[in-house]
N, C-alpha and C positions, 0 to 999 in steps of 0.2 A: 830212245827216250832220254832226255836230259836228266842228269843227276841232280836231285834236290839238294839245296844247301842244308847244313845242320839246322839252321834256324827254320827253314821251311818244313823239315821233317818234324821238328818239335811242335810247330804250329798245327800241322796236320794231325799229329798224334794227340794233341791236347783237345782238338775241336772236332775230331772225326765223327763222333756220335751225334753232334748237334749241327754240323755244317749243312747249309742249304744253298740252292742256287746252281747256276751252270758250272760245269767243270769239276764237280765234286767227285764223280766216279773216277775221272782221270787222276785226280790228286791221290785218291786212295790206292789206285793201281800203281802209281809211281812209288808211293811209300813201300808197298809190299814188294815190288820188283827190286828196289834197291836195298831194302833191309833183309830180305830173305834170299834173293837170287843175284846179288851183286850187279844189278842192272840188266841182267840177261832175260829177255822175254822167252827166248828159246829154252832156257833152263826151266822156266816156269812151266811151259807147255810140256816139256819132257817129264817133269815131276808129276804133273797132274794127268798125264796121258791124253792131253788134248791134241787133236790133229791140227797141223799147220795147213790151213786152207790156202792162205795167201800171205807169203812172208813179208810183203810190204804193208800189210794191214793188221799186224799182230796186236796193236793197241786196241783197236775196235773189236777184234776177235776175242781179246781177253775179257772185255766187258760182256760180250755175248756168252762166253763159256762160264764166266763167273756167275752170271745170273742163272744159267741153266743148272750149274752145280750147287750153288749156295742159295739161290733164291733172289739175291740182289748183290750189287757190288759192295754195299755197306756190310752185308753179312759176310762177304768174302774178306773184307778188311777185318771184321771182328774175329774171323777164324785165324787170322794172322795178326795177333796183337802187336802193337808198337814195340819195337826193340829199343827205340831211341828214348833214353831217360833224360828228363830235364835236369841234367847235372850242370851246375854253374861252378866252374872251377874257382872263379874269383871268390865266390861266396861259401861254397861247400867244402873245399879242400883245405885242411889245416896246413898252414905254411910249415915248411921244414918237416915233411912227412915222407916216409918210404914204405913201400908195400913189397912183400916177398911172396913168391909162389914156390912151394917145395913139394915135389913129388918124391917121397922118400924111398919108394920101392920096398919099405917095411923091414927088410933084413939088410945087413951090412955085407953084401956079397960083392967083392971087387969086380967080378965078371958081370954083375947086374946092378950098376949104381943107380942112384936116383938122379934127379935134375932140379936145378934151382934157377930162378931169375928174379928180377926186381925192377920197379919203377920208383924213382924218387922225385920229389918236388922241393925245390930249394925255397928260400925265404921270399923269392920273387915269383914263385909259381912256375918257374922253368922246369921242364921235365927231362929226366935222364933215364934211359932204358938200358938195363944190363941183360943181354941176351941169355937164354937158357944154356946152362952148361951141366955136364954130367959130374956128379959129386957123391962122395961117401957122406955119412952123417958128420964126421969130423970136419970135412971140407965144407959142408953146408953151414955148420956152426961158425967156421972161420969167415965164410962169405958174408954171413949176416953181421957178425961183429965188425968186420972191416967196413962194410958199406953203411951201417947205421950210425957210425960215429958222428957224422955231421948233421944228423936229423933229430929233432925233438920227439917225434912220434914215429913208431914203427909197428907194423902189423904183419905177422907171418901167417900165411894160409897154408896149412900142412895137410897133405893127403895121406893121413894115417890116423887111426884111432889114438887119441891123446889122453883119454881118461877111460881106463878099463878096470873097474873094481870087481867084476864078476870072475869067479874061478873057472866056470865052464859055461857052455851054451853061448848065447849072444846077448848083447846089450839091447834094451828096449828100442833105442834109436835105430839099431841095425834092422830090426823087424819092420819099423815104419819105413825106412829107406827101401827095404826089399819090396814093399807094397807097390812101389813105382818101378824100381829097377828090374824086378822080376817080370812085371807086366810088359815092359818093353823088350824083354828077352835077355837081360843081363843077369848078373849075380852079385850078391853082397856077401863077402867073406865074414863069418861071425868072428867077433873079437872077444877073446877071453884069456885070462892069465895062464891057462894051461898050454897055450901054443908056444912051444920052445923056440927061441930066436926071434919071435915077433912081439910077444907080450909078457913073457916070463920075467922074473926080476932082473935077469942078466941081459935082457934085450937092449939093443943100442938106442932105441927110441927114448928110454928113460934117462940115460946119461946125456943124450942130446937135449932133452927138455930141462934137465937139471943144470947143464952147462949154459943153456940159453937164459934161464931165469925169467921167462916171459909170464905175464899175467894171463890166465885163461878166464876171462870175463867178457864174453861176446857183446853183451849189451853196453858195458862200459866202453869197450873198444870203439863203439859207434860215436861216442860223445867226447872222449878224452882228447885233449890237445897235446898231451905229452905222455911218454911212457912206452914200454915194449909189451906188445900183446900178441897172443897166438890164438888162432881159431882152427878147428878141424873142418876140413872140406872134403868133398868126394866128387871128382869130375864126372863119374858115371851117373851120379844123381843130378848134377848141375846141367849137363848137356840137354836133356829133354825140356828143360825150362828156357834154355838159351836158344834152342832151335826146335820149333814145333814139329819138324819132320822126324825128330827122334822120340816124340812123345806118344806115338800110336802103339798099338799092340804089336809086339815083336819087331819094333822099329829101332832098337838100340844100334848105334853105329858099330860096325865091326872093323875097327881101325888098328888093331894090334897086329903088326906085321910078323910077329913071332908065331902067331897062329895062322899058318899059311892056308890051311883048308878053309877057314872062315873069313880071312882078310878080304875086305872089299875096297878096291881102289876108289870107287865112287864115294864110299863112306869116309875114307881118308881125306879126300878132297873137300867133302862137306864139313867135316870137323874143322879143317883148316879155314874154310870160308866163314864158319861160325866165329872162330877166334878173331879173324881179321875184321869181320863185320862189327862185333861188339867193341873191339879195340878202336875202330874208327868212330863209333858212336861216342866213345869216351874220350875222343880226341887224343888217342895214343897212337900217333901215326907210325912211330918207329916200331912198335910192337906189331902193328898191322902189316908193315912192310916185311918184318921178319917172318911172320906167318905166311904171307904170300910167297915168300921165297921157298917154302917147303913144297909148293905145288909142282915144282920142277923135279922133285925126287921120283925117279922112275921106280925104284925099289927101296922104299923107306925101311930103315932098320929100327929095332926096338928102341935104341937110344933116341931116335927122332920122335918116337911116340912119347917117350918119357919127357922130353923137352916140351912137346906140345901139351902134355898134361900139366907140366909146371906152369905154362902160360895160362891154362884154364884155371888153375888154383889162384894165380895172381889176379885174374879178372874177377873171380868170385870174391876175393878179399876186398878189392876196390869197390865192387858193387855193394858189398855188405856195408862198407863205410859211407858210400856216397849216393847210392840210388835211393829212391823213395822207399820208406820202410815196408810198404806192402808188397814190394817186389822181391823180398828175400825173407827167409825165416830161420830161426834157431829151433831145431827139433831136438828134444831131449833136455837134459839138465847137466849142470856141473857135477852133481853127485853121482849120476849113473852113466854119464857119457852123452855127447851131443854131436850134431853136425850142423854146419851153416850151409845153406843152399839158396840159390835163386829160386823163385817160384813164379808160375805163370797161370793164366786161366786154364791151360791144358793140364797142369800138374798139381795145382793147389788142392782141388777137391779130393783127389785120391790120397794125397799125403795128409791133409788135415783130418779126413775121415779115419784113416788108419791110426793116426795119433790119438784121436778121440776114443776109438775102439779099444786101444791098448793103454789108455790113460797116461799118455806121454805128452809132455808139454810141447806146444806148437806156438812159438812166439814170433810176431812180426814187428 
């Protein structure tokens, strides 16, 4: 099945619910195959548990099984919402802008460093990708300061609680995030100032934030044309919105190679494919190529996962700035702590309901 162009994907995504006439089913199937399964019909069949009756007629068989499983091909498409966002780099991207993704690893342990990466856009809109590298907090700070010098606008997407006013327990936003993360089989570590080395007064994250001097105002970071901003993100919360396969009950990807008993090679490959797919949709080919290169790792190490998480942080930051406002949310507040996350039809109801129940702000 031929790969649709980005323009074709955007047209299908924008008109899918109202399209009529011949060929509609095939267009929807093409979109889903390329956005969710990298063009592999076999991967789709394996994922859905559909039998391959005739390998030469998988397209027509897809339509048959889609109707049997979902009621119609259009319903099949609705169950796999478009991942292609109508991002117009010429119009939406501020010139002279750089985005960072920093998976900090929370503590400053030399044996367990974090990872950082970046994508910059010069005054002409040309993109530069700095591959993920393992770093300490001090090294991450230097990385940001070095690379942001030539850019007017900078956004750092940090995977670590950045506002923790509570002395014990967890923040309201942690509880809302847990409504989804726990549902899919993951966990949310509660953030409080009583955790020595992570959030106590001497924890490295505070000196990092002080040295960085970034503004934490997520809504302003969406509109500003200059300045240095930081947002808190959480890859485990973002992934079920970036890939529907991770949004079901106990469907969280088990891609931490340090946990050998639970590590899943299939999940590792699927997270890589998710990063590559979203990067391609955002026309970040170098990032997509880097992610694809991880598929050859027979035995990935923890450092590779940290780098992959840094790339996810980076994508969340870019999506927050550039994607349609209803595809991402700020959960929580500057006063009590917040997270920025993509949202989808599969994840928004659970998160918004949990936020409403706990009287936590949910802003898109």
